[in-house]
N, C-alpha and C positions, 0 to 999 in steps of 0.2 A: 488543519488538513494534515493527515499523516499518511505515510507509506509503510506498508508491512508486507511480509511474505504471506502468500495465500494460506500457508499452513496455520497461521495465527489469526485467521479471520474471525472465528468465534470468540477468541480471547479479546480481540480488539473491540468487537461489538459489546461484549460484556463489560469491559473496562469503560467504554464510552457511556454506557447506561449508568454504571456505578458512579461516574463523575458528573452525571447530569448533562452529558454532552450528546444527547441522542441525535442531534442534527449535525454533528461533526462529520466531515467527509474523510473517508479513508480509501486509498487506492491500494490494491493488492497486487504485488509482483509475483511472478511465477517462482515457485519453490524448487529447489533449494538455492540459498544465497551463499551460505557459509563457505562452500568449496568451489564457488564459481570463479573462473579467472576473469581478467579484465574484459576480454572480448565477449564472454558470456554475460557479464554484468551490463555491458553496453547494449546487448541484444535485449535483455530484460527491461532496461530503462527505455529503450526505443519503443518497446511494445506498450508501455503505459504512459508515454509522454502526453498524448492527447487527453487522457483521463485526468492526469495531474493538472494540466492547464484548465480543463473544464471545472475541476473541483476548486481551483483557486479563483475562478471568476464568479463563483456563487456567493 
């Protein structure tokens, strides 16, 4: 399971296919991340926590 910025969704899918990991789960967080402050990162994390938990249960 991986977490990436939604900006890199196509790249993550391409990499998973190239590595033969087509069933790998990836959750995408709202972009951008690089310049986000702590409060913004917490908001981004809160927005995907349910998806992350679901992906880990598979």
